[in-house]
C-alpha positions as a LaTeX table, in Angstrom:
\begin{tabular}{lrrr}
\hline
Residue & $x$ (\AA) & $y$ (\AA) & $z$ (\AA) \\
\hline
Unk1 & $-6.96$ & 19.70 & $-68.38$ \\
Unk2 & $-6.36$ & 15.99 & $-68.02$ \\
Unk3 & $-9.16$ & 13.70 & $-68.99$ \\
Unk4 & $-9.26$ & 9.85 & $-68.07$ \\
Unk5 & $-11.84$ & 7.52 & $-66.84$ \\
Unk6 & $-11.55$ & 4.72 & $-64.23$ \\
Unk7 & $-10.90$ & 2.16 & $-66.82$ \\
Unk8 & $-7.90$ & 3.97 & $-67.80$ \\
Unk9 & $-6.16$ & 3.11 & $-64.43$ \\
Unk10 & $-4.05$ & 0.06 & $-64.48$ \\
Unk11 & $-5.21$ & $-1.50$ & $-61.48$ \\
Unk12 & $-8.88$ & $-0.28$ & $-61.44$ \\
Unk13 & $-11.42$ & $-2.99$ & $-60.50$ \\
Unk14 & $-14.98$ & $-2.53$ & $-59.07$ \\
Unk15 & $-14.61$ & $-3.98$ & $-55.67$ \\
Unk16 & $-15.65$ & $-2.65$ & $-52.28$ \\
Unk17 & $-13.55$ & 0.32 & $-51.44$ \\
Unk18 & $-12.54$ & 0.91 & $-54.95$ \\
Unk19 & $-13.90$ & 4.55 & $-55.08$ \\
Unk20 & $-11.42$ & 5.21 & $-52.37$ \\
Unk21 & $-8.64$ & 3.72 & $-54.46$ \\
Unk22 & $-9.76$ & 5.67 & $-57.48$ \\
Unk23 & $-9.47$ & 8.98 & $-55.36$ \\
Unk24 & $-5.93$ & 7.80 & $-54.37$ \\
Unk25 & $-4.90$ & 7.38 & $-57.98$ \\
Unk26 & $-6.55$ & 10.37 & $-59.50$ \\
Unk27 & $-4.44$ & 13.49 & $-60.39$ \\
Unk28 & $-5.22$ & 16.51 & $-58.32$ \\
Unk29 & $-6.93$ & 18.91 & $-60.78$ \\
Unk30 & $-5.60$ & 21.90 & $-58.97$ \\
Unk31 & $-2.07$ & 21.08 & $-59.50$ \\
Unk32 & $-0.41$ & 22.50 & $-62.71$ \\
Unk33 & 3.04 & 22.33 & $-64.23$ \\
Unk34 & 5.63 & 24.41 & $-62.35$ \\
Unk35 & 3.52 & 24.63 & $-59.07$ \\
Unk36 & 5.53 & 24.34 & $-55.90$ \\
Unk37 & 4.37 & 21.50 & $-53.73$ \\
Unk38 & 5.06 & 20.25 & $-50.12$ \\
Unk39 & 5.30 & 16.73 & $-49.62$ \\
Unk40 & 3.17 & 15.64 & $-46.62$ \\
Unk41 & 3.26 & 11.90 & $-46.78$ \\
Unk42 & 5.40 & 9.25 & $-48.63$ \\
Unk43 & 3.40 & 6.00 & $-48.73$ \\
Unk44 & 6.16 & 3.65 & $-49.43$ \\
Unk45 & 10.04 & 3.87 & $-49.46$ \\
Unk46 & 11.53 & 5.87 & $-52.45$ \\
Unk47 & 13.97 & 4.15 & $-54.71$ \\
Unk48 & 16.42 & 7.00 & $-55.71$ \\
Unk49 & 19.29 & 7.40 & $-58.04$ \\
Unk50 & 21.74 & 8.40 & $-55.25$ \\
Unk51 & 25.12 & 8.74 & $-56.94$ \\
Unk52 & 23.54 & 8.97 & $-60.33$ \\
Unk53 & 22.19 & 12.58 & $-60.03$ \\
Unk54 & 20.22 & 12.63 & $-56.78$ \\
Unk55 & 22.10 & 13.93 & $-54.04$ \\
Unk56 & 19.54 & 12.74 & $-51.57$ \\
Unk57 & 16.20 & 10.90 & $-51.30$ \\
Unk58 & 12.78 & 12.93 & $-51.07$ \\
Unk59 & 11.63 & 13.54 & $-47.56$ \\
Unk60 & 8.31 & 14.68 & $-45.85$ \\
Unk61 & 8.46 & 18.18 & $-45.91$ \\
Unk62 & 10.46 & 18.76 & $-48.94$ \\
Unk63 & 9.35 & 21.63 & $-51.04$ \\
Unk64 & 9.52 & 20.50 & $-54.92$ \\
Unk65 & 8.42 & 21.75 & $-58.35$ \\
Unk66 & 6.00 & 19.84 & $-60.52$ \\
Unk67 & 8.09 & 19.64 & $-63.90$ \\
Unk68 & 5.72 & 17.07 & $-65.71$ \\
Unk69 & 2.16 & 15.71 & $-65.08$ \\
Unk70 & 1.43 & 12.37 & $-66.94$ \\
Unk71 & $-2.00$ & 11.19 & $-67.65$ \\
Unk72 & $-1.52$ & 7.45 & $-68.46$ \\
Unk73 & $-0.29$ & 6.12 & $-66.21$ \\
Unk74 & $-1.24$ & 9.22 & $-63.95$ \\
Unk75 & 1.86 & 10.59 & $-62.10$ \\
Unk76 & 3.70 & 13.63 & $-61.20$ \\
Unk77 & 7.48 & 14.40 & $-61.87$ \\
Unk78 & 8.94 & 16.51 & $-59.10$ \\
Unk79 & 12.37 & 18.19 & $-58.64$ \\
Unk80 & 13.69 & 19.45 & $-55.58$ \\
Unk81 & 16.40 & 22.00 & $-55.57$ \\
Unk82 & 18.62 & 23.78 & $-52.79$ \\
Unk83 & 18.68 & 27.58 & $-52.44$ \\
Unk84 & 21.41 & 27.75 & $-55.22$ \\
Unk85 & 19.08 & 25.95 & $-57.81$ \\
Unk86 & 21.09 & 22.72 & $-57.53$ \\
Unk87 & 18.94 & 19.52 & $-58.02$ \\
Unk88 & 18.86 & 17.51 & $-54.84$ \\
Unk89 & 16.42 & 14.95 & $-56.26$ \\
Unk90 & 14.23 & 14.39 & $-59.40$ \\
Unk91 & 11.71 & 11.81 & $-58.96$ \\
Unk92 & 8.47 & 10.43 & $-60.88$ \\
Unk93 & 5.67 & 9.57 & $-58.30$ \\
Unk94 & 2.29 & 8.01 & $-58.90$ \\
Unk95 & $-0.65$ & 9.45 & $-56.94$ \\
Unk96 & $-0.96$ & 6.56 & $-54.68$ \\
Unk97 & 2.73 & 7.00 & $-53.60$ \\
Unk98 & 2.72 & 10.49 & $-52.23$ \\
Unk99 & 0.49 & 13.03 & $-50.66$ \\
Unk100 & 1.49 & 16.85 & $-50.93$ \\
Unk101 & $-0.09$ & 20.39 & $-50.81$ \\
Unk102 & 0.18 & 23.18 & $-53.04$ \\
Unk103 & 2.46 & 25.77 & $-51.64$ \\
Unk104 & 1.03 & 29.27 & $-52.31$ \\
Unk105 & 3.94 & 31.24 & $-51.08$ \\
Unk106 & 7.69 & 30.22 & $-50.76$ \\
\hline
\end{tabular}
């Protein structure tokens, strides 16, 4: 289980609406290593290493595997592979950059 306080978040300040900001930046406690997740929203353009390992950029609707969960700063490293197991992209997202849902069955 990951533990941190609001003060651990780099941009945490006590301001109106800061509770919403905190919720956006918290890690989802239901997500564990090696879970499959489907991207439902990319909140900003993704800088990708096209030509340096990534075949394409992450897109809404992609199913990826959680290969690492970082606590400080909070984030998820996700890997998306094709049906042959070839990595299409590997990317580190902060919780405020992405929304996803856990995939129960593939």
